[in-house]
GUBA-368299 format. One line per field, with one value per residue (C-alpha): residue number from 1; residue in one letter; x, y, z. Coordinates in Angstrom, 2 decimals, padded with zeros to 5 digits, m for minus. Each point is the difference from the previous one (the first is absolute). Example, Ala and Ser with C-alpha at 12.3 -4.5 7.8 and 13.67 -1.06 7.14 Angstrom:
# residues 2
pos (1, 2)
code (A, S)
X (012.30, 001.37)
Y (m004.50, 003.44)
Z (007.80, m000.66)
//
This chain:
# residues 265
pos (1, 2, 3, 4, 5, 6, 7, 8, 9, 10, 11, 12, 13, 14, 15, 16, 17, 18, 19, 20, 21, 22, 23, 24, 25, 26, 27, 28, 29, 30, 31, 32, 33, 34, 35, 36, 37, 38, 39, 40, 41, 42, 43, 44, 45, 46, 47, 48, 49, 50, 51, 52, 53, 54, 55, 56, 57, 58, 59, 60, 61, 62, 63, 64, 65, 66, 67, 68, 69, 70, 71, 72, 73, 74, 75, 76, 77, 78, 79, 80, 81, 82, 83, 84, 85, 86, 87, 88, 89, 90, 91, 92, 93, 94, 95, 96, 97, 98, 99, 100, 101, 102, 103, 104, 105, 106, 107, 108, 109, 110, 111, 112, 113, 114, 115, 116, 117, 118, 119, 120, 121, 122, 123, 124, 125, 126, 127, 128, 129, 130, 131, 132, 133, 134, 135, 136, 137, 138, 139, 140, 141, 142, 143, 144, 145, 146, 147, 148, 149, 150, 151, 152, 153, 154, 155, 156, 157, 158, 159, 160, 161, 162, 163, 164, 165, 166, 167, 168, 169, 170, 171, 172, 173, 174, 175, 176, 177, 178, 179, 180, 181, 182, 183, 184, 185, 186, 187, 188, 189, 190, 191, 192, 193, 194, 195, 196, 197, 198, 199, 200, 201, 202, 203, 204, 205, 206, 207, 208, 209, 210, 211, 212, 213, 214, 215, 216, 217, 218, 219, 220, 221, 222, 223, 224, 225, 226, 227, 228, 229, 230, 231, 232, 233, 234, 235, 236, 237, 238, 239, 240, 241, 242, 243, 244, 245, 246, 247, 248, 249, 250, 251, 252, 253, 254, 255, 256, 257, 258, 259, 260, 261, 262, 263, 264, 265)
code (X, X, X, X, X, X, X, X, X, X, X, X, X, X, X, X, X, X, X, X, X, X, X, X, X, X, X, X, X, X, X, X, X, X, X, X, X, X, X, X, X, X, X, X, X, X, X, X, X, X, X, X, X, X, X, X, X, X, X, X, X, X, X, X, X, X, X, X, X, X, X, X, X, X, X, X, X, X, X, X, X, X, X, X, X, X, X, X, X, X, X, X, X, X, X, X, X, X, X, X, X, X, X, X, X, X, X, X, X, X, X, X, X, X, X, X, X, X, X, X, X, X, X, X, X, X, X, X, X, X, X, X, X, X, X, X, X, X, X, X, X, X, X, X, X, X, X, X, X, X, X, X, X, X, X, X, X, X, X, X, X, X, X, X, X, X, X, X, X, X, X, X, X, X, X, X, X, X, X, X, X, X, X, X, X, X, X, X, X, X, X, X, X, X, X, X, X, X, X, X, X, X, X, X, X, X, X, X, X, X, X, X, X, X, X, X, X, X, X, X, X, X, X, X, X, X, X, X, X, X, X, X, X, X, X, X, X, X, X, X, X, X, X, X, X, X, X, X, X, X, X, X, X, X, X, X, X, X, X, X, X, X, X, X, X)
X (061.96, m000.92, m002.64, m001.71, m000.35, m001.65, m003.90, m001.43, m002.35, m003.48, m002.48, m002.89, m000.09, m000.53, m003.77, m000.09, 000.75, m002.39, m003.07, 000.39, m000.27, m002.72, m001.62, 000.72, m000.95, m003.30, m000.67, 000.67, m002.28, m003.05, 000.49, m000.35, m003.21, m001.21, 000.69, m001.61, m003.07, m000.50, m001.13, 001.52, m001.37, 003.51, m001.96, m000.87, 003.37, 000.16, m002.64, 000.86, 002.34, m002.86, m002.78, 001.99, 000.75, m003.68, m001.20, 002.52, m001.64, m003.43, 001.32, 001.67, m000.50, m001.22, m003.37, 001.05, m003.71, m000.76, 002.47, m002.52, m002.31, 002.16, 001.16, m002.44, 000.99, 003.83, m000.97, m002.07, 003.09, 002.14, m002.62, m000.29, 003.34, 000.33, m003.15, 001.07, 003.68, m001.34, m002.85, 002.85, 001.96, m002.12, m000.88, 003.72, 001.03, m001.25, 000.81, 003.61, 000.19, m001.57, 001.97, 003.51, 001.48, 001.39, m003.66, m002.13, m002.16, m000.86, 000.95, m003.56, 000.39, 003.15, m001.11, m002.89, 002.18, 001.72, m002.84, m001.68, 003.41, m000.07, m003.81, m000.16, 003.37, m001.18, m002.99, 000.53, m001.81, m002.13, m001.23, m000.66, m001.84, m002.10, m001.06, m001.09, m001.67, m001.88, m001.11, m000.27, m000.40, 002.17, 001.41, 002.57, m000.73, 000.66, 003.19, 001.56, m000.85, 001.85, 002.99, m000.19, 000.07, 002.41, 002.45, m000.62, 002.66, 002.45, m000.10, m000.12, 002.49, 002.63, m001.07, 000.09, 003.59, 000.92, m001.74, 002.42, 002.88, m000.71, 002.44, m001.44, 001.62, m002.26, m003.18, 001.59, 000.96, m003.56, m001.62, 002.46, m001.05, m003.62, m001.26, m003.21, 000.25, m001.76, 003.07, 002.39, m001.11, m000.56, 003.07, 002.10, m000.76, m001.55, 002.84, 002.48, m002.35, m000.92, 001.96, m000.52, m003.83, 000.28, 002.19, m002.18, m003.64, 001.47, 001.37, m003.36, m001.83, 002.03, m000.62, m003.64, m000.17, 000.74, m002.37, m002.73, 000.11, m000.54, m002.62, m002.67, 000.30, m002.10, m002.20, 001.71, 000.07, 002.85, 001.34, m000.24, m003.63, 000.60, 002.57, m002.17, m002.62, 001.82, 001.79, m003.23, m001.57, 003.49, 000.65, 003.77, 000.89, m002.05, 002.36, 003.23, m000.92, m000.98, 002.94, 002.10, m002.14, 000.48, 004.11, m000.12, m001.65, 002.92, 002.72, m001.40, m000.63, 003.54, 001.36, m002.07, 000.58, 003.95, 000.19, m001.81, 002.16, 002.85, m001.18, m000.17, 002.79)
Y (m022.13, 002.60, 002.85, m001.93, m003.05, 001.84, 000.35, 003.10, 000.78, 001.18, 001.01, m001.41, m002.86, 000.03, m001.71, 003.34, 002.28, m002.02, 000.09, 003.95, 000.77, m001.60, 001.34, 003.29, m000.54, m001.49, 002.97, 002.56, m002.36, m000.01, 004.17, 000.14, m001.90, 001.52, 003.60, m001.41, m001.36, 003.35, 001.29, 003.65, 002.47, 001.99, 002.86, 001.03, 000.71, 002.54, 002.28, m000.37, 003.10, 001.75, m001.47, 000.64, 003.32, 000.59, m001.99, 002.20, 003.36, m001.46, m000.52, 003.00, 002.09, m002.27, 000.93, 000.96, 000.81, m003.03, m001.21, 000.41, m001.90, m003.25, 000.11, m002.05, m002.85, 000.50, m000.47, m002.98, m001.63, 000.09, m001.19, m003.21, m000.58, 000.04, m001.93, m002.59, m000.14, m000.47, m002.54, m001.96, m000.46, m001.31, m002.79, m000.27, m000.70, m003.40, m000.92, 000.86, m001.98, m003.27, 001.07, m000.28, m003.47, 000.53, 001.33, m002.06, m002.48, m002.45, m000.62, 000.34, 003.57, 000.51, m000.49, 001.67, 003.38, m000.79, m000.04, 003.41, 001.68, m001.01, 000.53, 003.24, 001.42, m001.44, 002.62, 003.26, 002.79, 001.10, m003.23, m000.37, 003.47, m001.30, m002.90, 001.60, 003.02, m003.05, m001.18, 003.70, 002.21, 003.06, 001.71, 000.17, m003.33, m001.63, 001.81, m001.20, m003.15, m000.64, 002.02, m002.46, m003.07, 000.92, 000.89, m003.48, m002.07, 002.81, 000.62, m003.44, m001.31, 002.36, m000.24, m003.95, 000.26, 002.24, m002.74, m002.99, 002.42, 000.51, m001.50, m003.19, m000.14, 002.84, m002.26, m003.57, 002.01, 001.20, m003.14, m001.86, 002.36, m001.14, 002.78, m000.68, 000.50, 003.46, 001.00, m001.56, 002.35, 003.05, 000.10, m001.99, 000.76, 003.36, 001.51, m001.01, 000.62, 003.56, 001.75, m002.33, 000.69, 003.76, 000.40, m002.39, 001.81, 003.74, m001.37, m001.35, 002.72, 002.01, m002.23, m000.13, 003.93, m000.32, m002.85, 001.98, 002.94, m002.62, m002.47, 002.87, m000.30, m002.93, 001.43, m000.73, 003.49, 002.28, 002.64, m002.60, 000.69, 004.01, m001.06, m002.13, 002.32, 002.69, m002.04, m001.10, 003.89, 001.10, 002.12, 000.17, 003.04, m001.89, m003.19, 001.41, 001.74, m003.74, m001.68, 002.90, m000.90, m003.70, 001.07, 001.67, m002.42, m002.80, 002.89, 000.25, m004.01, m000.91, 002.82, m001.16, m004.14, 000.66, 002.09, m002.89, m002.92, 002.36, m000.02, m003.81, m000.94)
Z (m025.62, m002.91, m000.19, m002.71, 002.51, 002.93, 000.80, m000.42, 003.25, m000.57, 002.65, m002.10, m002.11, m003.70, 000.45, 002.66, m002.86, m002.38, 002.09, 000.94, m003.66, m000.85, 003.18, m001.43, m003.43, 001.15, 002.30, m002.96, m002.24, 002.67, 000.14, m003.66, 000.00, 002.56, m001.23, m003.78, 001.96, 001.64, m003.60, 000.81, m002.25, m000.86, m001.62, 002.95, 001.17, m002.46, 001.66, 003.60, 000.63, m001.74, 002.13, 003.28, m000.84, m000.59, 003.38, 001.84, m001.17, 000.83, 003.45, 000.75, 002.01, 002.92, 001.38, 003.61, 001.03, m000.57, 003.02, 002.29, m001.03, m000.38, 003.43, 001.50, m002.59, 000.78, 003.78, m001.35, m001.70, 003.38, 001.89, m002.57, 000.25, 003.95, 000.44, m002.61, 001.20, 003.49, m000.95, m001.96, 003.18, 002.18, m002.84, m001.11, 003.59, 000.78, m003.62, 000.61, 003.32, m002.26, m002.89, 001.92, m000.25, 003.87, 001.35, m001.77, 002.18, m002.81, m003.70, m001.13, 001.79, m001.62, m003.46, 000.42, 001.58, m003.25, m002.49, 001.74, m000.19, m004.09, m000.65, 001.55, m002.07, m003.50, m000.03, m001.32, 002.18, m002.76, m000.25, 003.63, m000.36, m002.54, 001.74, 003.01, m001.85, m001.19, 003.20, 001.82, m002.31, m001.01, 002.83, 002.82, 001.19, m002.75, m000.55, 003.94, m000.64, m003.29, 001.28, 003.03, m001.89, m002.67, 003.39, 001.61, m001.81, m000.32, 004.27, 001.10, m002.63, 001.29, 003.65, m000.28, m001.17, 002.94, 002.05, m001.54, 000.83, 003.99, 002.29, 001.17, 003.11, 001.49, m000.83, 001.33, 003.50, 000.09, m000.48, 002.38, 002.76, m000.74, m002.07, m002.40, m003.50, 000.33, 002.32, m002.42, m002.62, 002.05, 001.97, m002.49, m003.41, m000.09, 001.54, m002.87, m002.84, 001.36, m002.65, m002.70, 000.71, 000.72, m003.60, m001.79, 001.09, m000.65, m003.82, m000.77, 001.37, m002.70, m002.67, 000.81, m000.05, m003.55, m000.51, 001.28, m002.83, m002.61, 001.21, 000.00, m003.70, m000.03, 002.82, 003.27, 001.39, 000.55, m002.33, m003.02, m000.11, m000.56, m002.23, m002.31, 000.14, m001.34, m002.58, m001.48, m000.10, m001.81, 002.87, m000.39, 002.45, 002.77, m001.21, 000.48, 003.49, 001.01, m000.93, 001.62, 003.11, m000.51, m000.33, 003.49, 001.98, m001.45, 000.82, 003.45, 000.56, m001.08, 002.37, 003.13, m001.12, m000.38, 003.40, 001.33, m001.37, 000.95, 003.89, 000.52, m002.04)
//
């Protein structure tokens, strides 16, 4: 058989290549149209370096004497993250149990669990903070609830996935010995998802420390309140001091979170 008569092997069909190029062209068109709809004023970009340099001059040096004043809101920020994470975990555990396909007691419960996982994750923490500030007023309570409700979907989703990956042999053995559903959960499920639980909780706390620093911009307590006040009064050295403090909190939370995740891995 001659080389000309041999059929050339291709991984994908010509129709696939055409569809891929159509998708690429369509994606580029969407990006271009979206950028045009933003109505970016390019003239402002010319003055950006000068404005950044001017802002840097205004912010330096930091107001180190102000560090003592921001210590209480920093502590409040950490407390908001801790309490919000704890509350989220308490609410997320039953949702994760219902949202796991192998432990959901009923299809309706499974659908409800999935709905709660999606619904709580779809709302940004700032929106939750605004919502709770309207209900409870400004302060740390609104911040704790905002952080908690934002975290429920994240925690419950990952724990539910961990439950779905457990060894069902252990749970079946407990059932065969006459164990109640509570016995199955405590002795069959909890020991298997303990590393996942600790890792997810620690990681979410690490995220919540970051989120607790910004919800104060809408009055939900924490260091964000001080940051918003300093910006409003154009107290730029204080702004830099607060930003350095926030960076310090984030770095400490990252180190602690990494250490705890390493211990349970």
